[in-house]
Structure formats: structure tokens, C-alpha cells
N, C-alpha and C positions, 0 to 999 in steps of 0.2 A: 772271608773274604771281602765278600758286598758291601759291608761298612766300613773298608779299610780306600777300600774305590771310590763311594761317599764320598769319602772325608777328605783323602789327597783329592778330591774334583770340584768340592768345593774350596778345595784352599790356594785350585788350582785356576777361578774363575777371577785372582787378584792378581797373579800374573800379568802383566806390559806381554804382546805382539812374539817384539824381538825371547823375549825373555821360555815362551813358548816354543816355538823355534832350534834355540840353542836347547835346550830342557828336550826336544822333542829326538835328537838330533846323539845326544848324548845315548838317550836309551837304547837307541836304536847302536849306537859303537860298545854301549857295555854286553849287549844282548851277542853281538859279533862275537865279541870278545874272548863269551865267555865259551860259545861254542867253539870256534878257532882246535876247539883240542881234541874236539869231536870228528873231526877229519878222519876220515879212512873209517871210521867205527857206524857214522851214522849215511846214510843215503839225502844226497841233495834235495831229494821232491822234501823227504823229514824237514831239513834243515829251513825251505820255504817258509811249513806249514807253522814254523818256531816263528818265524819272521811275519805269518800275517797275525799269526796270536799281540807279537811284539805291536804292531799295524793297529789293531784290535784297544787295546787300552792302555797305549795309547790317546788310542780318537771320545774314550769314554771319557779319562782325566781331565790328557788338552785341549777338548774340541775340535771344530774342524780344522784351524791352521795348523795345530798337527796332527794331525788326522794324514793333508797330506802332507807332511811333510818326514812324516814317517816312511807314508809310504813309497816318497821317493828316495828317501834314505836306504831304507830297509834293500830296493832293487838294487839298486847301485854297491851295497854293500855285500850283501848274494855276489856279483856279478864278478870286485873286485878281490872279494875273498876266499870265495868259496869256486866260481866256475874258472875252472883252467881254459889260457892258463891264467893261472892268480897274478891279482895284484898288478894285472891289467885291464884294462877292457876292453881287447880283443874279446871274442871269440871261436874256437874252434868247431863248435858245431852249431851248425843257425840254428835248431832248435830251443837254443838254450836263448834266443831271443825272443821266442812264441813263447816258454816260461815267466821269460821279463814280464813281455805284453801282460801276461794273463795273472802275474802275481800285482803290477803295477794295479791295475783294473782294480783287480780282486780286493787289493788293498784299499782303494780307494769306494770303494762299491761300500765295507764293511763299515768303515769308516764312517761315512757318511749316512749311514744307516746310522748306527751306533747315537752320533751323533744326532738325529730327526729326536733320535728315543729320548734323548742326554735331551733334547727340548721339550721335548713332551712331560718326559715326566719334570721338569721342570714351573710348564704351565702344571701338569696339574696340582704340582707345593704348592702355585700361589695362587690358584684358584680356592688352595686346601683352606689355606690359608684367610686368605678372602668369607670364605665363606664361613670360618670363627669371629671373625671380625665384622662380620656383617650378623650373624645369628647374637654378639654380647652386644654392638646394638640396638636389635632388635628388643634386647631383655632387657637392656636400662627402659625404652623408648616404652617397653608397658608396664610400667613403676614410676613415671614420671608423672607428676601430676598441674603444671605446668608450664605453656609451649613457648618460654622462657628456655626452658630444662631443652622440652626440646631443641632449641634452636643449639643451644650449647653443642648435648650430645653430636647433633648432626653435623656444626665445623671443626666436634675435633674429628671426630670418624674421618670423612673429608682433607681432612690439611694432615692427618696420619697415615691413611692409605689410601687416594691419592693425589697429595700436597696440587690440591687446589683450594682457593677459599668460596664459600660456598653463604648462602644467608637467603633463609626463606619466606616466604613472602606471603601473608594470610588477606583469604583472599572471601571478600562474603554479599554472595550472591550476583557469582561471577565475575564481581570487580576489586580491582587493586587500590586500595587506601594508597598511594606511596610518599604519601606526603604524614601516616600513622609514624609513630616512632617505632614501634614494632616493627616496622618495616622498612630501615633500611640499615642499611648495609655499609662495607667495611668499599665498597670496591660502585662504579655510577654503576645505570642499571641503562638500558634502551624500554621501555615501557609498555612501546605499543609492540616487540616480543612478545614479553611477559604477558599481556593482555591474547595475545596470537593466538598463543600457547593453551590459555585455559575457552577461546571460542573455539580450538581446530581439538583438543584435546590428542595432540599429539606432540612430543619433543623436537622445539627446535634449536639447528646447529649453527653456530652463524661463524662460517672459516674466518670470515674477512676481520671479524673480528677477535680471534684470538690473539693475539701479539700484544689487545691494548690492555688498559686496566676495566675495560665496560667487560661484563657480562657474559658470555657469546655460549653461556646451556642454558636452556630454558627447557625443565622440566614441567610439567604439569602435574598436581598431587590430586589422580586420579583417585576419590571414596567412593562405596559403592551408592548413597545419596547425592553428593556431587564434587565439585571439583571446589577444595579443602585451599589448595595455590597455589604456589609457581617455584620450584628449587630451580632460584639462579647459582650458577660457577660460574668464576674466572677464572682461565688458563692461563696469567699474566706468568704469576711466579715460578714457571713451572718447565722447564727444560723442553719436553721432547708434550706433541697435545698431544687428547688422551682417543685411547684406539677403541678397539666396538667393543673387548672386556670391561676395559673400563666406563663407554656408557654403560654397557650391563648393570654394569655393577649398580649406575646413577640410577638408575631409573629401576633396579629391586630398591634400592632404602630408602627411592620417593616413592613405589608404594606403603614402603612400612609407615611411612609419614603420617600419608597420606592418614591413614587407619587409627593413627596416635590422634592426628590434630580432628576427626572426624570423636574417635570416645573421649578427648574434650570434652570439644563440644555438646556433646552428646551431656557428660557428666556436666559442665555449667548450664545446662538449660534441666536440668533433674534433680539441680544446689535449689536453681530462681523459682523451679519449681515446688521442692517444694516450703520456700522462705513464701513465698506466698501466700501458699493454700494453712502457713503458719499461721500468714497476717491476716487473713481472709479468716481463718477463726475466729481470732482475736478479736476483729472489726463484730465479726455478727458474733461477739458474746456480750461483748461493750455497745452494741445497737440493743441488744435480746432486754438485754438488763434497765438500762439505760429506759428506754423504751417500756416496759410495762411500768418504772415508776413513774409516769408523765403520764399517766396512763389516767390513774387516779384526780390527781386535781385536775384534770385537762376537764372531766367527767362534771366535776363540783361544781368550774368559770362556768363550764354553760349548762346546767339546772340553773345555776344561780342568776346569771344572764339572762339567761329564757321569762324566769319567775319575775325579773324584773320587767319584762314586756309585756310583760301576760299576766302582771297578776292583776288581783280586784282590785288596786288602786294605782291608776292610770299616770304614767309618769309627765308628763310636758318636754319640746322639747327644748335646752338639745340633751337633755337625762334620756331619753330616747331613744335617740337617736345614739347614743355612747351601748347606748346599754345590744345595741340591734349589733353596731361594730367588734360589740368585746362576744359575741354570739359567733358573731360568724369570723373574727379570727379566731374566733378557738378551737370551731366549727374545720380551719382550714390548717390550724398546728393540729388534730386531733386524728384528719387525715392523715400529715404526714411522716404521723407518728406509725398510726396503722400502718404507711406503705410499707414504713425501716419494720416492720414488724411484719409484714407480708413478703416481704424478701426473701428475709433471715432463714423463717418459715421455709417459704419453698427450694431455696438453698441446700439447704438442708436432709430434704423432703422429710418434714414431717408436718408438712399439711396435705391431710387424707383425702384423698376427692374423695365429698357426700355426693355424688347420682343418683339423682331420682329423676321424673321426669316432674319439667315446672311448663306454664305457663311463659310464654316473651314479654308481653303487654305490666304481666305480677311484677315479674324480677328487673327490665325495666324503669315500670313505673318505685318499685322499689328504691333502685339507683337514683331518683330525680329526688323524692321525698327526703334523699335522707343527705343529701345538699339543701335543700330547702333555700334560705337567705342563700348562698356563698353563691348561687345562679348568679347574683346582679339583677337581675330582672329582666332576663333573657330569657323572652319565649323560646320551647320547648315544645315541636311539633313532631309527632309519633303520628305514626304510618305504620301501620299494622294490620294484617285483613282476619277477619272475623272468625278465618277460617282453620286464621295461622297455623302448625301442629304443632304440639309439643313439645318441647327440647330435652332431653335425657341428659342432667348437667345441676356443675353443687351450682344453687338459689346465692349461700352467702356468697359465695368465691367470685362469680359472673355479677353477681347487683351488685361486688369491688371493680369491674369492671367498666361496669355503666357511667357509674359515679367514674373512676377516671377521667374514662374518656370525654362523660361534661364536663367537669372541671376544668379538662387541661381546650375546650373550643370554650368556657365561657373567659378564660381567661387572655386566649390571644384574639377574641372576640371583640365587634363596636358596642358599645352603652347600651344594651334594649335594640340586639340583633335578635334574630332568630337562631337558633338549634336542629335540624331536622335530625329526625329516626326513622329511620324506615328499613324493614324488613320485609324480605316473598322469600318464597321455598324456590328455586329451579336445582332439578337434578341431582335429589336427596340431598339436601344441603342446604342452608338455613345462612337466608346470607346478609347478613346485618348490617348497618350502615351509620358513623356516627358523621351529622356536617358541620359545621361552621360557612362563617360570611367576615374570615378572618381572612389575615393576610397568604393564608398556608403555609407551605414546607418548604422552604430553600433549597434548593439545590444539595446542596453542601452537606443539608442536613439528614437527608435520603438514608441514607447507606448507614451512618451513626442516633439517627434519633433510640432506635432499644436498646441499645449499650446505659445501663446504673449509669445514676449520674448523670447523663448527658443529657444540658439545661436546651442547649443549640443554639444557632445566633441569637437569636429572637431571647435571651435569657430575661436580658436587663431590662424588661417590659413585666413581668407578674413575677414574685418570688413564686420558691418551689425547689426542691433535694432531685426532678431531673431525677424518676425511682418508676412515678406510672405510667407506662408505656411500656415500662423493663417488667415489672409487675401483667399489665394486661396479655406483655408477651408472654411471660412463665403461664398464665391461668390462662391462656389461650391454646397454648402448646401441650399439658395440661388433661385436655379437651380431648387431642390429635384433631383439632382444627389446626386454622390459618389467620392470621390477622397481615393488613397491607397501609401502607397510604399509598396518594395522590391525591395531585388537585383537581377541583374544579373547574370548569373551564369559565365558567362566568366570574373564577374567583374564589380564594376561600379554602379549608382543611374539606378532605377524607377521611376517616379510618372503618377499612374494612373486614369485620370480622366474621369466616364461614364460619361454620359447627357442623356435625352428619349428623343429617334424620335418620332415626333409624326406625322402626319398626310402633310407634308413639300408639299407647291405649287411647278412645276414642272416647273424648266428652258429651256424654248428653248434653243435648239440647234443654234447654230451660219450655219449658210449654209457651 
């Protein structure tokens, strides 16, 4: 029975108002004709109940118009056909007027209640359909692997469910590039409204633009970490404006879209990170192999050049100058090769620290001796107090630090200038500074000086790979220390290294 009523109700939705009116009168007429033979067998009160049942049936099937027409028609048929005198609107007993009034009121109220329940049923069914559509769309979005797929799924959903045009505007760092090809839509946009939606993190609904082709609704796509964009909707092709339920549905899908776009963003970041990691591993392998292959011939070149300049048979100019230049350039090239090897080992964690207590003066002296002629005639002035405590460090790695810092100072300082190395113990830490008399660090290079392969704005002045400061920082950080850059007031660059001082063993004084 309930299924039959539901089917009739669905078919009645297609009827016009006058058709519903005529059908209501027809149903009431048939009911009165069927009850006419029962006069004398049924009490009038029972006949009233039958008419009320007919009103309820018409209300459920034909809606609000049918309910009103059926209530009025039932009262008229009951008065004319069943209340004496029959076939007349006259009433012998005035009490029947109360019956008519109660019958009409009861019919109207029951009809309206039935229509209200029917409307709620229709709304619930519509919500169920939309919820199912939203679930299906969310399932499709979960399998999307590109933003273009997300946009296609979104546009299909809004076109089928709400009858509006939609476009997703992707934002980067809270800003939308409206000129980007991915942010172009089939309708014009108000750019300031889209940006306001991101800034306010609230949906903007401009009613004045609802009748134009412009997007009138802007929903921010807020994910867990940031706002990933804006969902813009145009109502121009829709006969009626979106209601509160429609906007709630749009916001619900907007939340799903935000999560999907954020997922794709992190997938892209992870993919790029994997690609960078593979590229970095390949680069490190190539550099390591190349550096090992270069070390042997470089050592031979350095030995031959040194033997020519220091042999028993002294060379005459300009051969002696050439041999010294060969040696100096070989040392410089070997330093580059060692830097490449060091950076690879430090990045891969294959360079373990051999911590022992060493004299800072000896380590600095070893760094100076390693450079030798590469200092280019610069004077190196070392100020370390005789009672300076021992420092726990890896002497070989720290020698690389000081040789790199001295080489940089020599590169960017005027010929014959002085390079100063000072060390002092302050508050349980060794403060070591290497200063030169060059142009100093430019403001644009301060934040990027420690980046690998960054040679700075003065790179044109000298050759190099831009690895020296990066290696120094990695070695100092491995010693749980700190390294910083600054310029001296009188001119020149300073690199300050801070190392922790522990409980160093006492060095016996010579008598």
C-alpha cells in the first residue's frame, strides 16, 4: 500500500495545478458515490471519517493544492448528499454546522501535516541522493593523481548536482596566479573576491553578481596546513539561486577538494625529494670516483714540481717560476679534489670523527703548512695564548677547516696583506677568528655563503667550486660547534668558529 501511494505521489508531481484540482474533485465525487448506497446503514459520523480518510489520501498523493480542494469538496458533498435535507445546502439542525466546521478544519490540518511530511520525505531523499553523489565524488577524488583530474571531477559534480559552473583556483603561499593556464575558467572572475576568500578564510557570496556570468560564490579550500585555493561558482545558467542546503553541499565538497589538492601537493613534494635524492646519490658517486682518480696524478705532479724547484740543480728563471706555478696550481686543484671528497663523505656520513685532545696552535700551523706557497705571499699572524687549553677535536678535519678559511682569505685579499688568526677562551668555549683585509662579505652573500657550490657575488675574482665554507660548516657542526660570518669595522671579512672546551688534560710545562 505504501509503495503504491509513493508511486502515485511521484506521478502526481508531473501534473499541473488545474489537473490536481480536477483529480481531487473526481476522487471526492467517486467516494461520495460509493458511500451513497450506505445511507441508512452507516451513521453520519462514520461517513465523515471516510471523507477525512479521502482528504488524507489526496493530500499525500496530490500535495497541498489537492488537500485544500479535497477538504472543501468533502464538506460540500457531505452537506448536499448526506445531511438532511438532501440535495440542498440547507441544514435542518444547526449542530451540523459545527460538524462542517470541524470536518473542514480537520481535513485542512491533516492535509497540511501530510503535505509537510511529504516535503520532509522529499528533502530527506534529496539529501540522501546528494550524500551518495558526494561520496562517489570523494571516492573518485581519492584516486585522482593530477590536479586536472580533480578539476574535471569537480566540474562534473557541480554541473550535475547543482546546475552551476565551477572552477578551482590553485593558490601558492596564499596567492592566486590568475594568469596561469591552470587557473582559467569558462566564466570571468572577480580577483579581489577570490583573494579576500583566502585572507578571511570564509565563503564570500555576492548576490549582486548572481545574475551575471561572473562567479558570485568563492569558497576557500582550507586544508590542514594551508589554504590550497578557491572554489569559484557561477549561477548564471541556473534558473533559481542556490539555497542554504546547496551552499552547505558546496562547502562540503570544498573541504574534500582541499584535502585532495594538499595530498597531491605532498605527493609531488615527495616525488621531487626522491628524484633529488637519487640525483644526489648519483652525483656523489660520480664525484667520489672522479676525485679518487684525480688524486694520484695530482700527487705525482706536485712531487715533480717540488723536486724541480728544490732539486740539487737549481733551475734558472723563468723555469723556476713555472715550476712553482705548477706546484701552486696543483695544490689548489688537490684542495678542490679533497673538498669534493670531503663533501661526499660528510653527506653520506662516512667520515667518522676521531676526537682527541690537540693543541690548537699545532692544528692551525698544520693548516698553514699545508697551503705553503698557495698563500701567495700573504703574512699570517697567529695570536694564541701559551696557556690556551687543549681542544677535543678531529685534528685532520679541523686542519681542513683552517686551510679552507686561510685559502679563502688569501684569494680575496690584496697581495701581501695580513691574515690574522686569533683564539681566546670565553665561558667554556674556544672562540677562533680568521680575518683578512679584503672587501668583506656582501650583504647579498651573508645568507647563502654556506650553501654548496655558491661562490657569491665576488666569484669572478678567483677560481673555486664554492665548497670551502660549506665543508667548514659541516665539520664544525659535527664537532657540536658554531661558525658565523661578519665584517670588521676597519674593513675585511671575519669567520668566527666556536668550539666547546671540556675538561682538558693538563699539559706539563717544560722546565
